[in-house]
N, CA and C of each residue as an Amber inpcrd file, in Angstrom:
protein
   543
 250.1360000  19.2930000 240.4670000 248.9830000  19.8240000 241.1540000
 247.7140000  19.2820000 240.4970000 247.0910000  18.3090000 241.0910000
 245.8710000  17.7180000 240.5620000 244.6870000  18.6420000 240.8140000
 243.9080000  18.8840000 239.7800000 242.7480000  19.7570000 239.8910000
 241.4660000  18.9290000 239.9600000 240.4990000  19.4410000 240.6870000
 239.1730000  18.8380000 240.7410000 238.4060000  19.2360000 239.4820000
 237.3890000  18.4590000 239.1510000 236.5790000  18.7420000 237.9640000
 235.9940000  20.1540000 238.0070000 235.5840000  20.6070000 239.1750000
 235.0100000  21.9580000 239.3030000 236.0420000  23.0320000 238.9630000
 237.3070000  22.7930000 239.3270000 238.3680000  23.7500000 238.9900000
 238.6100000  23.7990000 237.4820000 238.6100000  22.6330000 236.8610000
 238.8030000  22.5600000 235.4110000 237.6340000  23.2490000 234.7110000
 236.4260000  22.9620000 235.1660000 235.2370000  23.6030000 234.6130000
 235.3280000  25.1190000 234.7510000 235.7280000  25.5950000 235.9110000
 235.8540000  27.0370000 236.1360000 236.8480000  27.6910000 235.1910000
 237.9830000  27.0560000 234.9940000 238.9950000  27.6080000 234.0730000
 238.4730000  27.6700000 232.6480000 237.7750000  26.5940000 232.2310000
 237.2320000  26.5810000 230.8770000 236.1070000  27.5900000 230.7050000
 235.2710000  27.7440000 231.7060000 234.1770000  28.7200000 231.6310000
 234.7260000  30.1390000 231.5570000 235.8190000  30.3970000 232.2630000
 236.4490000  31.7160000 232.2230000 237.0720000  31.9770000 230.8480000
 237.7560000  30.9940000 230.3150000 238.4480000  31.1400000 229.0330000
 237.4840000  31.0920000 227.8380000 236.4110000  30.3010000 227.9620000
 235.4510000  30.1130000 226.8720000 234.0260000  30.3660000 227.3800000
 233.7110000  31.6230000 227.7020000 232.3920000  31.9100000 228.2830000
 231.2480000  31.5120000 227.3400000 230.2750000  30.8130000 227.9160000
 229.0960000  30.4070000 227.1640000 229.2850000  29.2090000 226.2550000
 230.4530000  28.6160000 226.2340000 230.7270000  27.4880000 225.3280000
 230.5410000  26.1320000 226.0040000 230.2530000  26.1320000 227.2920000
 229.9470000  24.8810000 227.9960000 228.4360000  24.8360000 228.1780000
 227.8080000  23.8840000 227.5280000 226.3550000  23.7950000 227.5020000
 225.7880000  23.0920000 228.7300000 226.5850000  22.1970000 229.3210000
 226.1300000  21.4310000 230.4810000 227.3590000  20.9170000 231.2140000
 227.2520000  20.8250000 232.5220000 228.3410000  20.2590000 233.3310000
 227.7490000  19.2690000 234.3240000 228.3470000  18.0970000 234.3900000
 227.9790000  17.0930000 235.3980000 229.2780000  16.7360000 236.1140000
 229.5440000  17.4230000 237.2200000 230.8370000  17.3300000 237.8850000
 230.8760000  16.2950000 238.9970000 229.7260000  15.7480000 239.3730000
 229.6820000  14.7650000 240.4510000 229.6440000  13.3330000 239.9320000
 229.6720000  13.1570000 238.6240000 229.6560000  11.8080000 238.0400000
 230.9920000  11.1170000 238.3110000 231.0170000   9.7960000 238.1710000
 232.2630000   9.0490000 238.3310000 233.3110000   9.5890000 237.3650000
 232.9000000   9.8150000 236.1300000 233.7420000  10.4870000 235.1440000
 233.1020000  11.8430000 234.8740000 233.5250000  12.8870000 235.5890000
 232.9130000  14.2050000 235.4050000 232.9890000  14.6370000 233.9410000
 231.8940000  15.2410000 233.4510000 231.8910000  15.6160000 232.0390000
 231.3210000  17.0030000 231.8120000 231.7210000  17.5500000 230.6540000
 231.2410000  18.8360000 230.1830000 230.7290000  18.6450000 228.7630000
 229.5420000  19.1240000 228.4950000 229.0360000  19.1510000 227.1230000
 229.4380000  20.5030000 226.5650000 230.2270000  20.4770000 225.4880000
 230.7900000  21.7210000 224.9630000 230.2830000  22.0060000 223.5510000
 230.2980000  23.2640000 223.2170000 229.9090000  23.7280000 221.8950000
 230.9020000  23.2090000 220.8630000 230.3760000  22.6340000 219.7870000
 231.2300000  22.0550000 218.7470000 232.2170000  23.0730000 218.1920000
 231.7880000  24.3150000 218.0410000 232.6490000  25.3450000 217.4730000
 233.8450000  25.7060000 218.3450000 233.7800000  25.3830000 219.6210000
 234.8760000  25.7020000 220.5390000 235.7940000  24.5160000 220.7920000
 235.4620000  23.3510000 220.2470000 236.1810000  22.1270000 220.5880000
 237.6840000  22.2080000 220.3370000 238.0990000  22.6350000 219.1500000
 239.5350000  22.6380000 218.8310000 240.3170000  23.6070000 219.7000000
 239.8130000  24.8160000 219.8310000 240.5180000  25.7960000 220.6570000
 240.5450000  25.3500000 222.1190000 239.4460000  24.7890000 222.5890000
 239.3840000  24.2900000 223.9600000 240.3550000  23.1200000 224.1440000
 240.4130000  22.2330000 223.1730000 241.3370000  21.1020000 223.2420000
 242.7860000  21.5470000 223.3140000 243.1510000  22.5120000 222.4830000
 244.5350000  23.0220000 222.5120000 244.8490000  23.6750000 223.8610000
 243.8920000  24.4150000 224.3850000 244.0770000  25.0510000 225.6920000
 244.2560000  23.9890000 226.7840000 243.4110000  22.9610000 226.7620000
 243.5250000  21.8970000 227.7630000 244.8800000  21.1930000 227.6880000
 245.3780000  21.0160000 226.4910000 246.6770000  20.3530000 226.3180000
 247.8390000  21.2900000 226.6630000 247.7830000  22.5410000 226.2290000
 248.9480000  23.4320000 226.2870000 249.0950000  24.2350000 227.5640000
 248.0140000  24.4610000 228.2950000 248.1360000  25.2140000 229.5430000
 248.9170000  24.3590000 230.5420000 250.0400000  24.8570000 231.0710000
 250.8920000  24.0290000 231.9440000 250.2000000  23.5230000 233.2160000
 249.2070000  24.2470000 233.7020000 248.5100000  23.7960000 234.9140000
 247.4240000  22.7640000 234.6060000 247.0530000  22.6600000 233.3460000
 246.0730000  21.6560000 232.9390000 246.7810000  20.4500000 232.3210000
 247.5740000  20.6700000 231.2900000 248.4290000  19.6480000 230.6580000
 247.6950000  18.3450000 230.3340000 246.5320000  18.4610000 229.7010000
 245.8020000  17.2630000 229.2820000 246.5010000  16.6830000 228.0640000
 247.4690000  15.8300000 228.3340000 248.3380000  15.2910000 227.2940000
 247.8470000  13.9770000 226.7090000 246.7950000  13.4020000 227.2710000
 246.3750000  12.0690000 226.8570000 244.8810000  12.0080000 226.5490000
 244.5790000  11.5540000 225.3430000 243.2170000  11.1920000 224.9670000
 243.1410000   9.6800000 225.1020000 242.4600000   9.2130000 226.1350000
 242.3700000   7.7670000 226.3830000 241.3780000   7.0940000 225.4480000
 240.2970000   7.7840000 225.2010000 239.2490000   7.1710000 224.4140000
 238.4160000   8.2590000 223.7490000 238.0570000   8.0200000 222.5260000
 237.0900000   8.8490000 221.8170000 236.0410000   7.8690000 221.3280000
 234.8040000   8.1120000 221.6890000 233.7560000   7.1900000 221.2690000
 232.5300000   7.9680000 220.8130000 231.6300000   7.2680000 220.1730000
 230.3760000   7.8520000 219.7180000 229.2270000   7.0850000 220.3470000
 228.1340000   7.7910000 220.5790000 226.9270000   7.1850000 221.1260000
 225.7550000   7.6860000 220.2860000 224.9090000   6.7770000 219.8570000
 223.7450000   7.1380000 219.0500000 222.5300000   7.2500000 219.9580000
 221.9670000   8.4440000 220.0450000 220.7340000   8.6800000 220.7980000
 219.6060000   8.8650000 219.7870000 219.0700000   7.7570000 219.3140000
 218.0560000   7.7730000 218.2710000 216.8410000   8.6050000 218.6800000
 216.3530000   8.4090000 219.9030000 215.1480000   9.1200000 220.3610000
 215.3780000  10.6270000 220.4550000 216.6100000  11.0380000 220.7420000
 216.9260000  12.4680000 220.8390000 217.4250000  13.0350000 219.5120000
 217.5070000  12.1810000 218.5000000 217.9450000  12.5700000 217.1600000
 219.3230000  13.2400000 217.1730000 220.2560000  12.6050000 217.9260000
 221.6110000  13.1550000 217.9750000 222.6290000  12.0350000 218.1680000
 223.8540000  12.3710000 217.8190000 225.0000000  11.5110000 218.1030000
 225.9080000  12.3060000 219.0250000 226.4410000  11.6290000 220.0190000
 227.3210000  12.2810000 220.9880000 228.7340000  11.7450000 220.7840000
 229.6960000  12.6480000 220.6730000 231.1020000  12.2660000 220.6180000
 231.6700000  12.5250000 222.0080000 232.3640000  11.5300000 222.5500000
 232.8430000  11.5750000 223.9290000 234.3700000  11.4740000 223.9380000
 235.0160000  12.4340000 224.5830000 236.4770000  12.4980000 224.6670000
 236.9000000  12.3190000 226.1230000 237.5780000  11.2170000 226.4330000
 238.0980000  10.9720000 227.7860000 239.5460000  11.4620000 227.8270000
 239.7740000  12.5250000 228.5940000 241.0880000  13.1780000 228.6510000
 241.6870000  13.0680000 230.0420000 243.0140000  13.0050000 230.0860000
 243.6790000  13.0590000 231.3850000 245.0350000  13.7250000 231.2510000
 245.5090000  14.1740000 232.3810000 246.8550000  14.7120000 232.4840000
 247.6700000  13.7000000 233.2790000 248.6240000  13.0710000 232.6330000
 249.4850000  12.1350000 233.3490000 250.3880000  12.8840000 234.3200000
 250.7500000  14.0830000 233.9580000 251.6180000  14.9050000 234.8000000
 250.9290000  15.3010000 236.1110000 249.6740000  15.7430000 236.0030000
 248.9710000  16.2580000 237.1850000 247.9630000  15.2800000 237.7900000
 247.7130000  14.1880000 237.1170000 246.7830000  13.1660000 237.5920000
 245.3550000  13.6850000 237.7890000 244.8950000  14.4400000 236.8140000
 243.4800000  14.8140000 236.8190000 242.8760000  14.4500000 235.4630000
 241.5550000  14.4190000 235.4240000 240.8810000  13.9920000 234.2080000
 239.5640000  14.7270000 234.0490000 239.0770000  14.7100000 232.8140000
 237.7700000  15.2890000 232.4920000 237.2820000  14.6170000 231.2080000
 235.9860000  14.6190000 231.0310000 235.3740000  14.0990000 229.8110000
 234.6700000  15.2590000 229.1150000 234.9310000  15.4030000 227.8170000
 234.2110000  16.3750000 227.0000000 233.2370000  15.6240000 226.1170000
 232.0580000  16.2130000 225.9350000 231.0580000  15.6350000 225.0490000
 230.5870000  16.7160000 224.0830000 230.3620000  16.2990000 222.8480000
 229.8420000  17.2040000 221.8220000 228.6410000  16.5370000 221.1780000
 227.5450000  17.2840000 221.0540000 226.3360000  16.7600000 220.4310000
 226.2990000  17.1390000 218.9530000 225.9830000  16.1450000 218.1240000
 225.8950000  16.3330000 216.6830000 224.5260000  15.8590000 216.1990000
 224.0600000  16.3960000 215.0790000 222.8130000  15.8690000 214.5180000
 223.0540000  14.4740000 213.9420000 222.0320000  13.6430000 213.9300000
 222.1790000  12.2970000 213.3570000 222.3190000  12.3560000 211.8430000
 221.7030000  13.3410000 211.2210000 221.7930000  13.4930000 209.7700000
 223.0840000  14.2310000 209.4370000 223.9550000  13.5910000 208.6810000
 225.2150000  14.1730000 208.2310000 226.0720000  14.7200000 209.3950000
 226.3910000  13.8730000 210.3760000 227.1840000  14.3550000 211.5230000
 228.6380000  14.6290000 211.1330000 229.0950000  15.8450000 211.4010000
 230.4680000  16.2490000 211.0930000 231.0340000  17.0270000 212.2650000
 232.3460000  16.8430000 212.4760000 233.0490000  17.5460000 213.5520000
 234.5200000  17.6220000 213.1640000 235.2320000  18.6650000 213.5560000
 236.6630000  18.7370000 213.2240000 237.4550000  17.6260000 213.9230000
 238.4690000  17.1260000 213.2620000 239.3470000  16.1330000 213.8710000
 240.1520000  16.7740000 215.0010000 240.4840000  15.9670000 216.0100000
 241.3760000  16.4320000 217.0850000 242.7230000  15.7090000 217.0220000
 242.9960000  15.0200000 215.9050000 244.2410000  14.2580000 215.8180000
 245.4880000  15.1400000 215.8340000 245.3570000  16.4220000 215.4940000
 246.5280000  17.3150000 215.5880000 246.7970000  17.7180000 217.0330000
 245.8200000  17.5500000 217.8920000 245.9900000  17.8430000 219.3230000
 246.4200000  16.5770000 220.0570000 245.6930000  15.5010000 219.8310000
 245.9850000  14.2060000 220.4370000 246.0740000  13.1700000 219.3190000
 247.2710000  12.7780000 218.9110000 247.4260000  11.8600000 217.7730000
 246.6850000  10.5310000 217.9130000 246.4300000  10.0850000 219.1340000
 245.7020000   8.8240000 219.3050000 244.2790000   8.9050000 218.7550000
 243.7980000  10.1110000 218.5200000 242.4490000  10.2710000 217.9660000
 242.3320000   9.6670000 216.5770000 243.4450000   9.4870000 215.8910000
 243.4060000   9.0070000 214.5170000 242.5530000   7.7420000 214.3840000
 242.9040000   6.7100000 215.0970000 242.1690000   5.4500000 214.9710000
 240.8070000   5.5220000 215.6390000 240.7010000   6.2370000 216.7310000
 239.3980000   6.3790000 217.4030000 238.3850000   7.0520000 216.4760000
 238.8240000   8.0850000 215.7810000 237.9280000   8.7830000 214.8630000
 237.5480000   7.9010000 213.6780000 238.4930000   7.1190000 213.1990000
 238.1770000   6.1960000 212.1100000 237.1310000   5.1750000 212.5550000
 237.2400000   4.7120000 213.7870000 236.2550000   3.7700000 214.3180000
 234.8750000   4.4220000 214.4020000 234.8130000   5.6570000 214.9110000
 233.5310000   6.3540000 215.0220000 232.9190000   6.6100000 213.6430000
 233.7710000   6.8760000 212.6570000 233.2630000   7.0300000 211.2880000
 232.7180000   5.6960000 210.7820000 233.5060000   4.6550000 210.9210000
 233.1450000   3.3490000 210.3860000 231.8410000   2.8380000 210.9940000
 231.7000000   2.9360000 212.2900000 230.5650000   2.3280000 212.9750000
 229.3610000   3.2450000 213.1430000 229.5760000   4.5730000 213.1630000
 228.4770000   5.5270000 213.3890000 228.2620000   6.5160000 212.2470000
 229.2150000   6.6250000 211.3230000 229.0520000   7.5400000 210.2050000
 229.4250000   8.9800000 210.4890000 230.1550000   9.2270000 211.5640000
 230.5770000  10.5930000 211.8990000 231.7900000  10.9410000 211.0450000
 231.7220000  12.0560000 210.3430000 232.8290000  12.5180000 209.5120000
 233.6740000  13.4820000 210.3420000 234.9740000  13.2100000 210.4190000
 235.9070000  14.0620000 211.1490000 236.6520000  14.9070000 210.1230000
 236.2130000  16.1420000 209.9990000 236.7210000  17.0510000 208.9790000
 238.2030000  17.3360000 209.2280000 239.0180000  17.1550000 208.1770000
 240.4520000  17.3990000 208.2800000 241.2500000  16.1800000 208.7010000
 240.5870000  15.0520000 208.8850000 241.2810000  13.8280000 209.2960000
 242.2820000  13.4090000 208.2200000 243.4490000  12.9250000 208.6320000
 244.5190000  12.5870000 207.6850000 244.2810000  11.2780000 206.9170000
 243.3990000  10.4120000 207.4240000 243.1890000   9.1150000 206.7860000
 241.7500000   8.6510000 207.0260000 240.7910000   9.2740000 206.3560000
 239.3780000   9.0170000 206.6860000 238.7990000   7.7320000 206.0920000
 239.5430000   6.6330000 206.1720000 239.0440000   5.3460000 205.6760000
 238.3580000   4.5660000 206.7960000 237.5590000   3.6030000 206.3820000
 237.0010000   2.6700000 207.3570000 238.1540000   1.9180000 208.0210000
 237.9300000   1.4670000 209.2430000 238.9950000   0.7640000 209.9660000
 238.6450000  -0.7050000 210.2080000 237.3660000  -1.0420000 210.2910000
 236.9410000  -2.4280000 210.5250000 236.2890000  -3.0600000 209.3070000
 235.4170000  -2.3220000 208.6670000 234.5900000  -2.8730000 207.5990000
 235.1630000  -2.5560000 206.2240000 234.8110000  -3.3530000 205.2250000
 235.2820000  -3.0760000 203.8630000 234.7710000  -1.7180000 203.3760000
 235.5140000  -1.0960000 202.4910000 235.1520000   0.2320000 201.9810000
 233.7720000   0.2540000 201.3440000 233.3280000  -0.8620000 200.7470000
 232.0300000  -0.8610000 200.0760000 230.8950000  -1.3790000 200.9680000
 231.1340000  -1.4550000 202.2620000 230.0830000  -1.8810000 203.1900000
 229.0050000  -0.8020000 203.2340000 227.7580000  -1.2050000 203.2620000
 226.6460000  -0.2490000 203.2790000 226.2830000   0.1280000 204.7100000
 226.3620000   1.3970000 205.0170000 225.8960000   1.8950000 206.3020000
 226.9150000   1.7880000 207.4230000 226.4110000   2.0540000 208.6260000
 227.2570000   2.1320000 209.8230000 226.5620000   1.3400000 210.9300000
 227.0640000   0.1410000 211.2550000 226.3160000  -0.8280000 212.0490000
 226.0660000  -0.5120000 213.5210000 226.6520000   0.5200000 214.0840000
 226.3260000   0.8570000 215.4710000 225.2110000   1.9000000 215.5640000
 224.7380000   2.3620000 214.4340000 223.5800000   3.2610000 214.4290000
 222.3580000   2.4380000 214.8100000 221.5300000   2.9680000 215.6790000
 220.4030000   2.1890000 216.1950000 219.3400000   1.8840000 215.1550000
 219.3540000   2.6010000 214.0400000 218.3770000   2.3340000 212.9940000
 218.9780000   1.5380000 211.8280000 220.1920000   1.0470000 212.0010000
 220.8460000   0.2780000 210.9490000 220.2050000  -1.1020000 210.8410000
 220.0710000  -1.6030000 209.6200000 219.4550000  -2.9050000 209.3720000
 220.5150000  -3.8310000 208.7710000 220.6390000  -5.0220000 209.3510000
 221.5920000  -6.0070000 208.8350000 221.2540000  -6.3630000 207.3970000
 222.2320000  -6.3530000 206.5030000 221.9720000  -6.8770000 205.1630000
 221.9500000  -8.4050000 205.2330000 221.2130000  -9.0210000 204.3380000
 221.1780000 -10.4890000 204.2990000 222.5490000 -11.0300000 203.8730000
 223.1570000 -10.3380000 202.8960000 224.4490000 -10.8260000 202.4120000
 225.2850000  -9.6610000 201.8970000 226.5540000  -9.9420000 201.7440000
 227.5090000  -8.9870000 201.1830000 228.3810000  -9.7650000 200.2010000
 228.3480000  -9.3930000 198.9340000 229.0910000 -10.0760000 197.8710000
 228.8370000 -11.5900000 197.8830000 227.5720000 -11.9770000 198.1210000
 227.2160000 -13.3870000 198.1120000 227.5070000 -14.1310000 199.4010000
 228.0510000 -13.4490000 200.4030000 228.3650000 -14.0800000 201.6910000
 227.2570000 -13.7220000 202.6810000 226.6740000 -14.7320000 203.3070000
 225.6410000 -14.4720000 204.3170000 226.2790000 -13.7560000 205.5080000
 225.7270000 -12.6170000 205.8810000 226.2990000 -11.8520000 206.9990000
 225.3070000 -11.5860000 208.1150000 224.0260000 -11.7930000 207.8540000
 223.0340000 -11.5430000 208.8960000 223.1610000 -12.6300000 209.9630000
 223.2860000 -12.2400000 211.2330000 223.4430000 -13.2600000 212.2770000
 222.1840000 -14.1030000 212.4290000 222.3990000 -15.3280000 212.8580000
 221.2710000 -16.2280000 213.1160000 220.6330000 -15.9080000 214.4520000
 219.7270000 -16.7530000 214.8450000 219.0600000 -16.5650000 216.1310000
 220.0650000 -16.7070000 217.2620000 219.8930000 -15.9070000 218.2780000
 220.7540000 -15.9750000 219.4440000 220.4130000 -17.2180000 220.2700000
 221.3610000 -17.6670000 221.0590000 221.2510000 -18.8800000 221.8660000
 219.9620000 -18.8860000 222.7010000 219.6730000 -17.7950000 223.4020000
 218.5010000 -17.7320000 224.2750000 217.2120000 -17.8600000 223.4690000
 217.1670000 -17.2180000 222.3010000 215.9680000 -17.3030000 221.4710000
 215.7720000 -18.7300000 220.9750000 216.8450000 -19.3880000 220.5750000
 216.7580000 -20.7740000 220.1080000 216.2390000 -21.6780000 221.2300000
 216.7440000 -21.4910000 222.4470000 216.3160000 -22.3120000 223.5780000
 214.8460000 -22.0670000 223.9060000 214.4210000 -20.8000000 223.8660000
 213.0260000 -20.4890000 224.2010000 212.0550000 -21.0500000 223.1680000
 212.5430000 -21.3270000 221.9690000 211.7070000 -21.9240000 220.9320000
 211.7120000 -23.4510000 221.0040000 212.3830000 -24.0210000 222.0440000
 212.3440000 -25.4490000 222.2670000 213.4930000 -26.2470000 221.6840000
 214.4630000 -25.5940000 221.0760000 215.5950000 -26.3260000 220.5220000
 216.4370000 -26.9240000 221.6570000 216.8530000 -28.1710000 221.4980000
 217.6890000 -28.8130000 222.4960000 219.1140000 -28.3150000 222.3100000
 219.6600000 -27.7140000 223.3490000 220.9900000 -27.1200000 223.2850000
 221.9030000 -27.7280000 224.3520000 223.1730000 -27.6580000 224.1460000
 224.1320000 -28.0840000 225.1540000 224.4600000 -29.5620000 225.1190000
 224.1440000 -30.2340000 224.0330000 224.4310000 -31.6690000 223.9880000
 225.6310000 -32.0020000 223.1020000 226.0790000 -31.0520000 222.2900000
 227.2080000 -31.3110000 221.4190000 228.3880000 -30.4110000 221.7880000
 229.5430000 -30.6940000 221.2030000 230.7400000 -29.9360000 221.5620000
 230.6850000 -28.4620000 221.1390000 229.7980000 -28.0990000 220.2220000
 229.7430000 -26.7280000 219.7450000 228.4330000 -26.0310000 220.0940000
 227.6500000 -26.6090000 220.9750000 226.3770000 -25.9920000 221.3750000
 226.5750000 -25.0130000 222.5020000
């Protein structure tokens, strides 16, 4: 029995009154902004209720909203059994962002959370393996943060990217004449 986003929203609002801060049900990927404190209990309910059966976390990502001084964690969930889906979003402060891990609910969160930590600096409290996943452990900062500044070098290796192709062309450099241009 596939449920519409409005039905899922209604069930969650009934079970967790006042814990849904915003709902956008007409979007291509309908979403609910939920209270951080209700996330784990809500996640277990979404997974364990037989009529909901949200058994799959497809994607967990982070978004940095520098102007709003927040980071948003986005959970794309679906029920393979019932063929319905919903997106949950949680807003965190940019300074010291922390949220409980959901890897005990959806094990695929393990690597997704590590990526969000590595690139955005979000700490997932209770995570089983809170190491960086892409960058070296001694890398400074989190490069997907909008206020992050490229270091010139790391351990003597130049890491700051050069000028982009379009910028080089606009400055008059002749491009496209060699095999690597």
